[in-house]
N, C-alpha and C positions, 0 to 999 in steps of 0.2 A: 670494236667492243672492247672494253678492259674488264679486269677482275673486280672493279668497283661498280661496274654496271648492275642494275637489278637482274634478277634471274630471269624476269619474263623478256628482256630486250633481246631483240634478234629472233623471235619466236613467231614472226608472221610470215605466212608464205602467200604468192599470189598464184592461184590456180586460175589457168587460162584454158579457153576453148578457141582454136585457131581453125578456120576453114582451110583444109590442106591444099586445094587447087588455086585459092586466090591470096593466101595467106592473111586473111582479112581477121582481124580480132573480133569474135563474135560475142564475147563475153569473158569476164574475169570475176575471181572471188577472193577476197582477202581474208585471211583466218590462218589457223592452226593447220598443220600436216596430220589432219585426221579424216577419219572416215565420215564424220558428221559433215565437215567443212565440203567434202569431195561431194556429198549427197546434195547439199545446199547448191553447189554450182551445178549439177545436172539437173535439179529441179528448177533452177532459174532458167536453163536452156529449155527444157520442156515447156515452161510456161511462154517462151517467145516463138517457138516454133508453130508451124500450122499442123493440126491434128490430121490432116489429110495428106502429109508428107510422109514418107517411108522414115522408119527409125534410122537416125543417123550412124555412120560408121565411127567409131572413135579408136584412136591410137594413142598409146600411152607408153611411158617408160616401164611397164609393168609394175606399177606401184599397187599392192594389194587393196588399198582404199578406194581406188577407182574402179575395181572390179566388183567390190561389194556395194559401191555407191550406185553403179549402174544396174546390179541386181535389184537393188532397193526402188529404183526410179523405174526401170523398164520391166522388172520381173523375169527377166531372162537374160542370159550372158551367152554368146555365140562367138566362138573362136574362128578365125580365118581357116581356110582350108589347109594351107602350109602349115598351121600349128597342129590340125588334126592329125594330118600325115606324119609329123614329127613325134606325137603323141603315141600313134601307133607303131612307129618304128622303134622307141624306146620301149615300149611295152612288149614287144615281140622279141627283143634282145635279152629280156628277163626271162624267157622261157627256154 
């Protein structure tokens, strides 16, 4: 990119869903780095998966928009046990 390029250049992100045990690319969504685009990614994944299957486990880089999107699509958000343990440890240190 150069300073002469339009402001909107370089503002496209590829949000991806990769199956961790096989590294299979399940889905991708091209868009902005926004909660709206994260919601679109997770809605697309929901439309593709069997409703009889359990809710998938998602792992991310701790980007807030993913958490908001998962809440929007699934209605709940559950942290893994090691995060819950860490949160308790941090809370107890404050007392």
